[in-house]
DSSP file (Angstrom, degrees, kcal/mol; ACC not computed):
  #  RESIDUE AA STRUCTURE BP1 BP2  ACC     N-H-->O    O-->H-N    N-H-->O    O-->H-N    TCO  KAPPA ALPHA  PHI   PSI    X-CA   Y-CA   Z-CA
    1    1 A M     >        0   0    0      0, 0.0     4,-2.4     0, 0.0     5,-0.2   0.000 360.0 360.0 360.0 -39.4   28.0  -33.4   11.7
    2    2 A K  H  >  +     0   0    0      2,-0.2     4,-2.7     1,-0.2     5,-0.2   0.877 360.0  52.0 -65.5 -36.4   28.0  -32.7    7.9
    3    3 A K  H  > S+     0   0    0      2,-0.2     4,-2.2     1,-0.2    -1,-0.2   0.913 108.8  49.5 -65.8 -40.2   24.3  -33.6    7.7
    4    4 A L  H  > S+     0   0    0      2,-0.2     4,-2.0     1,-0.2    -2,-0.2   0.915 111.8  48.4 -67.0 -42.6   23.5  -31.2   10.5
    5    5 A M  H  X S+     0   0    0     -4,-2.4     4,-1.8     1,-0.2    -2,-0.2   0.921 112.1  50.0 -59.8 -45.4   25.5  -28.4    8.8
    6    6 A A  H  X S+     0   0    0     -4,-2.7     4,-0.7     1,-0.2    -2,-0.2   0.867 108.2  52.3 -61.0 -37.9   23.8  -29.1    5.5
    7    7 A Y  H  < S+     0   0    0     -4,-2.2     3,-0.3     1,-0.2    -1,-0.2   0.853 110.5  48.2 -64.6 -40.1   20.4  -29.0    7.2
    8    8 A L  H  < S+     0   0    0     -4,-2.0    -2,-0.2     1,-0.2    -1,-0.2   0.804 111.2  50.0 -73.1 -26.5   21.2  -25.6    8.7
    9    9 A K  H  < S+     0   0    0     -4,-1.8     2,-0.4    -5,-0.2    -1,-0.2   0.617  82.9 109.5 -87.4 -12.0   22.3  -24.2    5.5
   10   10 A D     <  +     0   0    0     -4,-0.7     3,-0.2    -3,-0.3    -3,-0.0  -0.516  40.1 176.1 -70.9 122.2   19.2  -25.4    3.6
   11   11 A E    >   +     0   0    0     -2,-0.4     3,-1.2     1,-0.1     4,-0.5   0.254  45.0 107.6-105.9   5.6   17.3  -22.2    2.8
   12   12 A S  T >  S+     0   0    0      1,-0.3     3,-0.5     2,-0.2     4,-0.3   0.790  80.2  47.9 -71.5 -29.3   14.4  -23.7    0.7
   13   13 A G  T 3> S+     0   0    0      1,-0.2     4,-0.8    -3,-0.2    -1,-0.3   0.567  96.2  74.5 -84.6  -8.9   11.7  -23.3    3.4
   14   14 A Q  H <> S+     0   0    0     -3,-1.2     4,-2.5     1,-0.2    -1,-0.2   0.717  77.1  75.4 -75.4 -16.9   12.6  -19.7    4.1
   15   15 A T  H <> S+     0   0    0     -3,-0.5     4,-1.7    -4,-0.5    -1,-0.2   0.915  97.6  44.3 -62.8 -47.1   11.1  -18.3    0.9
   16   16 A S  H  > S+     0   0    0     -4,-0.3     4,-2.7    -3,-0.2    -1,-0.2   0.891 112.0  53.7 -64.0 -41.8    7.5  -18.6    2.0
   17   17 A T  H  X S+     0   0    0     -4,-0.8     4,-2.5     1,-0.2    -2,-0.2   0.912 108.3  50.3 -57.7 -47.9    8.4  -17.2    5.4
   18   18 A E  H  X S+     0   0    0     -4,-2.5     4,-1.9     1,-0.2    -1,-0.2   0.867 109.7  49.6 -60.6 -40.0   10.0  -14.2    3.7
   19   19 A Y  H  X S+     0   0    0     -4,-1.7     4,-2.4     2,-0.2    -2,-0.2   0.872 109.5  52.1 -67.2 -40.7    7.0  -13.5    1.6
   20   20 A I  H  X S+     0   0    0     -4,-2.7     4,-2.1     2,-0.2    -2,-0.2   0.925 111.3  47.6 -57.1 -46.8    4.7  -13.8    4.7
   21   21 A L  H  X S+     0   0    0     -4,-2.5     4,-2.3     2,-0.2    -2,-0.2   0.887 110.3  50.9 -59.2 -42.9    6.8  -11.3    6.5
   22   22 A L  H  X S+     0   0    0     -4,-1.9     4,-2.3     1,-0.2     5,-0.2   0.921 110.9  48.3 -62.3 -45.2    6.9   -8.9    3.5
   23   23 A V  H  X S+     0   0    0     -4,-2.4     4,-2.3     1,-0.2    -2,-0.2   0.870 110.3  53.5 -65.0 -35.7    3.0   -9.0    3.1
   24   24 A A  H  X S+     0   0    0     -4,-2.1     4,-2.5     2,-0.2    -2,-0.2   0.926 109.4  47.8 -62.9 -45.3    2.7   -8.4    6.9
   25   25 A V  H  X S+     0   0    0     -4,-2.3     4,-1.8     2,-0.2    -2,-0.2   0.909 112.3  48.2 -60.7 -44.6    4.9   -5.3    6.7
   26   26 A V  H  X S+     0   0    0     -4,-2.3     4,-2.3     2,-0.2    -1,-0.2   0.900 111.2  51.9 -64.8 -41.6    3.0   -3.9    3.7
   27   27 A A  H  X S+     0   0    0     -4,-2.3     4,-2.6     1,-0.2     5,-0.2   0.920 109.5  48.8 -61.2 -43.2   -0.2   -4.6    5.5
   28   28 A M  H  X S+     0   0    0     -4,-2.5     4,-1.8     1,-0.2    -1,-0.2   0.883 110.4  51.5 -62.2 -38.0    1.0   -2.7    8.5
   29   29 A I  H  X S+     0   0    0     -4,-1.8     4,-2.0     2,-0.2    -2,-0.2   0.882 110.6  48.7 -62.5 -47.2    2.1    0.2    6.3
   30   30 A V  H  < S+     0   0    0     -4,-2.3     4,-0.5     1,-0.2    -2,-0.2   0.901 112.1  47.4 -67.9 -40.5   -1.3    0.4    4.7
   31   31 A F  H  < S+     0   0    0     -4,-2.6     3,-0.4     1,-0.2     4,-0.4   0.835 110.3  53.7 -66.5 -32.7   -3.2    0.3    7.9
   32   32 A K  H  < S+     0   0    0     -4,-1.8     4,-0.3    -5,-0.2     3,-0.3   0.880 118.8  31.7 -67.6 -40.5   -1.1    2.9    9.4
   33   33 A F  S  X S+     0   0    0     -4,-2.0     4,-2.7     1,-0.2     5,-0.2   0.313  87.6 104.8-105.4  11.3   -1.5    5.4    6.6
   34   34 A K  H  > S+     0   0    0     -4,-0.5     4,-2.1    -3,-0.4    -1,-0.2   0.876  82.9  46.3 -56.2 -43.9   -5.1    4.5    5.6
   35   35 A N  H  > S+     0   0    0     -4,-0.4     4,-2.4    -3,-0.3     5,-0.2   0.937 113.1  49.7 -69.7 -47.1   -6.7    7.6    7.3
   36   36 A V  H  > S+     0   0    0     -4,-0.3     4,-2.2     1,-0.2    -2,-0.2   0.918 113.1  45.1 -62.1 -47.4   -4.1   10.0    5.9
   37   37 A A  H  X S+     0   0    0     -4,-2.7     4,-2.6     1,-0.2     5,-0.2   0.909 112.0  52.6 -62.5 -42.7   -4.5    8.7    2.3
   38   38 A S  H  X S+     0   0    0     -4,-2.1     4,-2.1    -5,-0.2    -2,-0.2   0.877 109.5  47.8 -63.1 -40.5   -8.2    8.7    2.6
   39   39 A E  H  X S+     0   0    0     -4,-2.4     4,-2.2     2,-0.2    -1,-0.2   0.933 113.2  49.1 -66.3 -43.2   -8.3   12.4    3.7
   40   40 A R  H  X S+     0   0    0     -4,-2.2     4,-2.1    -5,-0.2    -2,-0.2   0.886 111.2  49.2 -67.1 -36.3   -5.9   13.5    1.0
   41   41 A L  H  X S+     0   0    0     -4,-2.6     4,-2.7     2,-0.2     5,-0.3   0.888 110.6  51.4 -67.7 -36.8   -7.9   11.6   -1.7
   42   42 A T  H  X S+     0   0    0     -4,-2.1     4,-2.3    -5,-0.2    -2,-0.2   0.915 110.5  47.6 -61.3 -42.7  -11.1   13.2   -0.5
   43   43 A K  H  X S+     0   0    0     -4,-2.2     4,-2.3     2,-0.2    -2,-0.2   0.913 113.7  48.0 -63.7 -45.3   -9.6   16.6   -0.6
   44   44 A I  H  X S+     0   0    0     -4,-2.1     4,-2.2     2,-0.2    -2,-0.2   0.890 113.1  46.7 -65.8 -42.7   -8.2   16.0   -4.2
   45   45 A T  H  X S+     0   0    0     -4,-2.7     4,-2.5     2,-0.2     5,-0.2   0.887 112.6  50.6 -64.5 -39.6  -11.5   14.6   -5.5
   46   46 A G  H  X S+     0   0    0     -4,-2.3     4,-2.7    -5,-0.3     5,-0.2   0.929 109.0  51.3 -64.0 -42.4  -13.4   17.5   -4.0
   47   47 A S  H  X S+     0   0    0     -4,-2.3     4,-2.6     1,-0.2    -2,-0.2   0.924 110.8  48.5 -59.7 -45.0  -11.1   20.0   -5.5
   48   48 A V  H  X S+     0   0    0     -4,-2.2     4,-2.0     1,-0.2    -1,-0.2   0.892 112.5  46.8 -64.2 -37.6  -11.5   18.5   -9.0
   49   49 A F  H  X S+     0   0    0     -4,-2.5     4,-2.3     2,-0.2    -1,-0.2   0.896 110.7  53.2 -73.5 -36.0  -15.2   18.4   -8.8
   50   50 A D  H  X S+     0   0    0     -4,-2.7     4,-2.1    -5,-0.2    -2,-0.2   0.930 112.1  46.3 -62.0 -43.5  -15.4   22.0   -7.4
   51   51 A Q  H  X S+     0   0    0     -4,-2.6     4,-2.1    -5,-0.2    -1,-0.2   0.903 111.1  51.0 -69.3 -36.7  -13.3   23.1  -10.4
   52   52 A A  H  X S+     0   0    0     -4,-2.0     4,-2.6     2,-0.2    -1,-0.2   0.879 110.0  49.9 -60.2 -41.5  -15.4   21.1  -12.9
   53   53 A D  H  X S+     0   0    0     -4,-2.3     4,-2.3     1,-0.2    -2,-0.2   0.891 111.6  49.2 -68.0 -36.7  -18.6   22.7  -11.5
   54   54 A T  H  X S+     0   0    0     -4,-2.1     4,-2.0    -5,-0.2    -2,-0.2   0.899 111.0  49.4 -68.2 -38.6  -17.0   26.2  -11.8
   55   55 A M  H  X S+     0   0    0     -4,-2.1     4,-1.5     1,-0.2    -2,-0.2   0.937 113.4  46.1 -71.2 -42.0  -15.9   25.5  -15.4
   56   56 A V  H  X S+     0   0    0     -4,-2.6     4,-1.4     1,-0.2    -2,-0.2   0.898 111.5  52.7 -64.4 -36.0  -19.5   24.2  -16.3
   57   57 A G  H  < S+     0   0    0     -4,-2.3     4,-0.4     1,-0.2    -1,-0.2   0.874 108.4  50.0 -63.2 -39.5  -21.0   27.2  -14.5
   58   58 A D  H  < S+     0   0    0     -4,-2.0     3,-0.4     1,-0.2    -1,-0.2   0.750 108.1  53.8 -74.0 -22.8  -18.8   29.6  -16.6
   59   59 A M  H  < S+     0   0    0     -4,-1.5    -1,-0.2     1,-0.2    -2,-0.2   0.814 104.4  55.5 -76.3 -31.9  -19.8   27.8  -19.8
   60   60 A N     <        0   0    0     -4,-1.4    -1,-0.2     1,-0.2    -2,-0.2   0.544 360.0 360.0 -77.3  -8.5  -23.5   28.3  -19.1
   61   61 A K              0   0    0     -3,-0.4    -1,-0.2    -4,-0.4    -2,-0.1   0.471 360.0 360.0 -86.2 360.0  -23.2   32.0  -18.7
């Protein structure tokens, strides 16, 4: 009985399982919000380049 209880309390193999579950959760979150992040980054970079074009145009006047 003591050996069975010691076996059930042994947590050495759970570490890799926990990491795999953590990676799976992070991957699901990334895939869930991939489109939203892509749209926002496109808007931000577009805005930055538009402002840079305006500044360069103002310098050339």
